[in-house]
N, C-alpha and C positions, 0 to 999 in steps of 0.2 A: 757195675755196669747196667747190670739187668735192674736194682732198684732204681737210676737213673731212670731208665726207660718207663717203668712203672709208674713213678711221679709224674711223669709229663702227661700221662693219660688218667691220671687221677681228676675227679670233679673236684675244681676249687672250694667249691662250699665243705667238703670232707677236709681237705686241706686246710681250711679255716677253723673248722670246728675242733681238729686235731690240736694246731698250734694253742686255742684259746683255752683248752683245757691243760695244756703244760702251761700254759703261766699262771693259772688260777690253783694248779696244785703246786708250783714255785711259790703263788703267794701263801697258801695252806701251810707249807713247811716250815717258811718265814716264820708266820703265825705262832708255829708250836716251838720256835727255838728261843732262847733269851736274847735281848738285845746285845749282849756282848759276844753271844755266837754270831749271829744273823750278819755281823758286820766283817768277821773272817770268812764263815763258811759259803762257798759256791759251789754252783754246779754247772760247771763247764758242758756236761751231756745235754743240760738242757736250754735249748736259745731260747733267747727271751720274744726273739721277733724275726720270723724271715718272709710272712708275706704282708707287704703293706697295701692295703686297702681303703676304701672311705667309708664313714660308718655305714653299717648295716641295720642298722634299726633305727627306721625313721622316728622323728617326733611325732609325726601323725598316728603311727601305727599303736592300733588298741593293747595296753598291757594286761595280762590275766590277774586277777584278783590272787593272792596266793594265801591266804589264810584257809581257805576250805580245801583246794587242791593241795596244798601244802600236807595238811592234818592227814587227807586220806591217803598220801603217799606214804608219810612215815609209818601212819597205822598199820598200813600191808606190809611195809618192808620190816619193819619192825616188833611184829605181833608175836615173833616165837621169842625175841630177847629185848622186853621192854626197857632196860638201863642203857640200851643205845639211843634212846629218844634224849636222855639225860647228859649224854658229852659232849664237851665243848667242841664246836666247828666254825672255821671262820667264815666272815660275814660276806653274803653273798654281794658281788659287785655288780650284779644286774638288777639288784633291786634300787627300784628308782623312786617311786610314789607310793610307797605303802605298798608296792606291786613288784613282782619280777618277771622279767620277760622269758624266761627260762623253764617254766614250769611245765612243758613238754617233755623235760630229761629229767625221768626219775634218778639217774646217777648223781646229777646236779642237788635235789632237793636232798638227798640222804648225804652228801658231802658238804654242804655251804649252810649256812644259819638264816634263817629269815627271821629271826624273832627281835622285838624293838629291846629284850630286857637288856641291860648291861650286868644281869648276874653279881650284884655288888651286896656286900653283908650289911649295909647299913639297916637299921631298923626305923622305920618310917613311926614308929611309935614315939621315939626320943625324939622326933622332930616339932621344934619350939612355933615352926608356924608363924614367924614374923618378918614373913616375906611385905614389903609397902608397897606401894602404886596400885593396890586393888588390881594386883597381876592374876591372871587364873594362869598363863602359861610363858612358860621361859622359852625362847626360839636359841638353839646353841648354834653358833655359826663359827666355822673356819674355812677358810677359802685358801686354796692353793693355786701357787700360779704368780711368777715375778714378772715376765712382761705382760701376758695377759693369765685372765683366770684360767686355769685348766681344771678345777673341781669346786663344785657348789653344794657342800652338804649340810644339812640341818636338822638336828634332833629337838623334837617339840617335847617338852617337859612340863607334867602337873606340877603347879606351882604349891597344891596343897598337898599332894601324895607322895611327889618325887617321881612319880611313875615315868618314863621313857613313851607316850600313847602313839606316837607315829615318827616318822622322820623322811626325808624328802634328801635324793641323791642323785647329781648329774655330773658325769664329765663335761667338761665345755671345750669345745672345737674352737681354736684362735681363728680370727677374722681378717687379719692384716698380714699376716705370715704364709709365704710360700709352702708347699708342700713338704720339700725337702728339709726344710728350717723346721716344721712342724715333726717329723720324724725325728731329727736330731734332738729337740726339745724333748718330747717324749720319753725319746730310749734314757735321756739325761735325768730326767724325773722320775719316771715311773719302773724304765726297765730293770734297775736295779732291784725293784719291789716285785717283778714277775706280775705286774699287774696292765702292761702296756698294750697287751691285745683285748683287753678290756676296754680299755681307753678309747682304741681303734675303732672297736665295734659300738661303741654307745654315745662316744662325744657329739654334741650338736652345739649350735652357735649360741652364743650368752642370752640373745634376743630370745631365743625359742627357749631357752631354761628358764628364763624371766615369767616368761607366757606360762610355761608349766606349774613354775613354783607358786605364780597367784592362782591360777587354778586350785592348786594343792591347799593353799591359805584359805581360800574360796570356800573349799569340802569342807574342810576342818572351822569352818567360822570366825575364822582370825582377820578376814580381808573382805570387801566387797570390792569388785571388780567394778560394779555402776560409780560407786559413789568416788572410787581412789582416791581414799585418805588415810589415814595412821591406821595400825594394826589396832584390833578390839579386844582389849583387855590382855595383851601380850607384850612382849618384849626380848629383843635381838640379846643375846648374851656372847660376847665375843672376848676372847685373851688378847686384849691390846685397842688399842682404836684404829690400828692400820686397817682392816679388813673393810670398815663401812664408811670412816672417814675417809680414806685415800683410794683403795684400790676398786670399789664398789663405783664411786665418778668417774675413775680414770677409765674404766672398762664400758661405761654408759656411752663418753665420749668417742671411743675407737669405734665401738657399735651403733652409734649414730642413733641414740636414743635417750629420751628422757630419764632424768633419774627418777625411780620410784617414789612416789609422796611416803611410804614404810620405812625409807631407808633416812630417817631424818631424825631419830634417836636411837640411844641403845645402851645398853650395859657393860661397862670394860671392867670383867672380872679381876684382873690385877688392883685396881683403883679399890673395889672392893675387899680384897684379901689384903691390902694395905691398911686401909684402914681398921678392919676386923681384927686381924692378928697382930697389926703392930709392925708387920715387918714387909720387907719388900722381895717382891718374887719376879724374875726377868722375863718369865715365861711360864707354861703349863709344866714342864719338866722339874722345874724348882718347886714350884707349889705340890707337884705329887708327892716328890723326894721331902719336902719337910711335913707333907699329910701322912707319909708311910704307905701311897698309893701306889700300887706295883703297875706299870705299865703293861699294856693290852696293846694287841696289834703292831701295826709298824707305824713309828713317827716318821709326820711328814705325808702321810697317808690321808687323804683329808678326814673321808668317815672315821678312820679309827681315831685320829684326831681330837674331833667334835666329840668320841665318845668319852674320850678319857677327861677332856673340860667339863663334860656332863658329870663327871663321877667327884672331879672335883666340886662342882657346883654343888651335887648333892650332899657333899661332906661338909661344905660350909653351911648350908642352912640346916642341917642337922646338928650342928654346933649352934647355930642360931643367928648367924649372919643376916642382916637385913639388906635385900638386894635395892637399890634403886637407879634412877637414870643418872648415867654419870657425865651424857654428853648429848649435846642437842645440836643440829644444825639450825641456821638460819636460813628458812622457808623463801627466803626473796633472794639471798646472796649464799649459796650452796658452799661456799669457800669459807665462809666465816662461821666458826664452830665454838660453842659456848662448853666450856669444861664445869661441872657444877660440883667437883669435891676440890675442898681448898687443898687438899694432901693429896697427891696425884703421882702416878708415873706418867713422866715425861717423855 
């Protein structure tokens, strides 16, 4: 009884922060467990959602640069034990455009990873550097959400060194769904991963996500907002055609916006895999199993899937695969897509 009375007088901001950390803890714990364990392991004492609120981080809110602040906090916290800085940490899900919105929380900085590195064991000196199309960067994209897009993550990989040099990540709030339906949708999608609280805290409409994404690409000299043309010396890489061929145009119609010019062509990694290794792969998990690459993070959490696809891409580049554009959209009739590989996954 006393607990209930106290909670009534607790500030809502405190309750939101507490619940957010519970969800982040569940995500970090799931990340430490192998896939077989996370399917059966549950934490009944840790609720996934209790306080439903609208997004608390505005798309217009300034994001704090993580690099200098993060380094300072880590240096101070781990000065007596340098080995702590090298331990594995789950990815920060408040990390959006190369920056984190939780930089004022020192506990958060110590618990979560803000590095671009995929921590792979590949040797860049073995990279045969045979990528074609005169590309400087690969933008690995893996959308989440079947009704509307819920998550928009992109990893930017240097085509010459295979290093991840930046990444963009935003959770996306549906525009044609009521709040009750959204809550059910998010609970079913992200509740089991323990990151539904982060989604509610940070999700913004797709149109705003695209605006921020274009600013991010402009900052990295990949795109000119003034010219509104194709990508500059970069190409999207997806695991299948669905993300760019089907889902992006569907979401643009729902959001009542024009299909951006940079979604006119892409590289389907499944087709590259088929033509290089001479065997079919149904999806990311098949590729990883055949290439003996272990799964990191949570499957179907977009940012984790994007990192795993990037690790497959890095391995293929190391083996000597040539990455070429596999599909191109008709700029006048967007529904018409030309597939450039005769031997491809249909």
